[in-house]
C-alpha positions in Angstrom: 18.2 28.2 -18.1 19.1 27.3 -14.5 17.3 29.1 -11.7 20.1 29.5 -9.1 17.7 30.7 -6.4 15.9 27.4 -6.2 18.7 25.0 -7.1 20.1 22.9 -4.3 23.8 23.2 -3.7 25.8 20.1 -4.4 29.2 19.6 -2.8 31.6 17.2 -4.3 34.2 15.8 -2.0 35.0 13.1 0.4 34.0 13.3 4.1 37.1 13.4 6.2 38.0 13.1 9.8 41.1 14.3 11.7 44.2 12.0 11.6 42.9 10.0 8.6 40.2 8.2 10.5 38.3 7.8 7.3 36.0 4.8 6.6 33.2 4.0 4.2 29.5 3.6 4.7 28.1 2.9 8.1 31.6 2.5 9.5 32.2 6.2 8.9 29.7 7.1 11.6 31.3 4.7 14.0 34.9 5.7 13.5 34.7 9.4 13.3 34.1 11.1 16.7 33.8 14.5 15.2 31.1 13.3 12.8 29.3 11.4 15.6 29.2 14.5 17.7 27.7 16.4 14.8 24.9 13.9 14.5 24.1 14.3 18.2 23.9 18.0 17.8 21.5 17.6 14.8 19.3 15.3 16.8 19.1 17.7 19.7 18.4 20.7 17.4 15.5 18.7 15.8 14.2 17.9 19.2 14.4 21.5 20.3 12.6 22.8 17.2 9.8 20.1 17.6 9.4 21.1 21.2 8.8 24.7 20.3 6.4 23.7 17.5 4.3 21.4 19.7 4.0 24.2 22.4 2.8 26.7 19.9 0.3 24.3 18.4 -1.0 23.5 21.9 -1.4 27.2 22.6 -3.3 27.7 19.4 -6.1 25.3 20.1 -6.4 26.2 23.8 -6.9 29.8 22.8 -9.8 28.9 20.6 -11.8 26.9 23.1 -14.0 29.9 23.9 -15.0 30.2 20.2 -15.7 26.5 20.1 -18.0 26.8 23.1 -20.0 29.6 21.4 -20.1 27.5 18.2 -21.4 24.5 20.2 -24.1 26.6 21.7 -25.4 27.5 18.2 -25.2 23.9 17.1 -26.9 22.3 20.1 -30.5 22.8 19.0 -29.7 21.0 15.7 -27.8 18.1 17.2 -29.6 17.4 20.5 -32.3 15.5 18.6 -29.7 12.8 17.7 -30.3 9.4 19.2 -26.6 8.4 18.7 -24.6 6.8 21.5 -21.3 8.5 21.6 -17.9 7.9 23.4 -17.8 10.5 26.1 -14.9 10.5 28.6 -15.8 12.1 31.9 -13.5 14.6 33.6 -12.6 12.0 36.2 -11.6 9.5 33.5 -9.0 11.7 31.7 -5.5 12.4 33.0 -4.1 15.9 32.5 -1.7 14.7 29.8 -4.6 13.2 27.9 -6.9 16.2 27.7 -6.1 17.1 24.1 -6.5 13.5 23.0 -9.9 13.5 24.8 -10.8 16.7 23.1 -9.9 15.2 19.7 -12.2 12.2 20.5 -15.1 14.6 21.3 -14.5 16.5 18.1 -14.6 13.3 16.0 -17.8 12.1 17.6 -19.4 15.6 17.2 -18.4 15.7 13.5 -20.1 12.3 13.1 -23.3 13.6 14.6 -23.2 16.7 12.5 -22.9 14.5 9.4 -25.7 12.1 10.5 -28.1 14.9 11.4 -27.1 16.7 8.1 -26.5 20.0 9.9 -25.3 22.4 7.3 -25.0 25.8 9.0 -22.4 27.0 11.5 -20.4 23.8 11.4 -17.1 25.1 10.0 -16.0 26.2 13.5 -16.0 22.6 14.6 -14.3 21.2 11.6 -11.7 24.0 11.7 -11.1 23.5 15.4 -10.6 19.8 14.7 -8.0 20.6 12.1 -6.0 22.7 14.6 -5.9 19.7 16.9 -4.0 17.8 14.1 -2.7 14.3 14.4 -0.3 14.7 17.2 1.1 11.6 18.8 -0.9 10.0 21.5 0.7 10.5 24.9 1.8 7.2 26.6 -0.8 5.9 28.9 -3.8 7.6 27.3 -6.8 5.5 26.4 -8.4 5.5 22.9 -11.9 7.0 22.4 -13.4 3.5 22.2 -12.2 2.7 25.8 -14.7 5.2 27.2 -18.4 4.5 27.9 -21.1 5.3 25.4 -23.5 8.1 26.4 -26.5 9.8 24.9 -26.2 13.2 23.2 -27.2 15.1 26.3 -24.5 13.6 28.5 -22.0 13.9 25.7 -22.7 17.6 25.2 -22.5 18.2 29.0 -19.2 16.5 29.3 -17.8 18.2 26.2 -18.8 21.6 27.6 -17.2 20.8 30.9 -13.9 19.9 29.2 -14.0 23.1 27.2 -14.8 25.2 30.2 -12.0 23.6 32.2 -9.5 24.3 29.4 -10.8 27.9 29.0 -10.6 28.5 32.8 -7.0 27.1 32.8 -6.1 29.5 30.0 -7.6 32.5 31.8 -5.7 31.6 35.0 -2.4 31.4 33.1 -3.0 34.9 31.7 -3.3 36.5 35.1 
């Protein structure tokens, strides 16, 4: 039995253009103005949809920075005994367009410390927040984590808290 609600429609026919400007294969795209315009529209629609999606994703993790700050406060006693040296970009090192990438760097370093110190309680908030950051494309001109200096856990936590505070403050000023 065929389930017509999930079956994909199949259209049989030949693509055509006005005035018999029909061609085969790749030439079809080059010779048919109407078809070429259709592809431009599709590209712009995809771009528009992706723009809206990236904006909503950015808003989602910026809204959760206060929760991450509270979570980090609970975790600090468990991780501050670590002797790991961690990549910790300072606020002066990071351009505005690179803040999210910097935050992702901090989260990866923090998750490493959590695993090394075998912290088992109250860690889901960090891992969940990292998941919301996703694997978005790196903005042009942003440095990778490894380009920043290595710092001890105290400096690392201080710089991470400063970044989260800056993002929370920016969120609150946009609301008013």
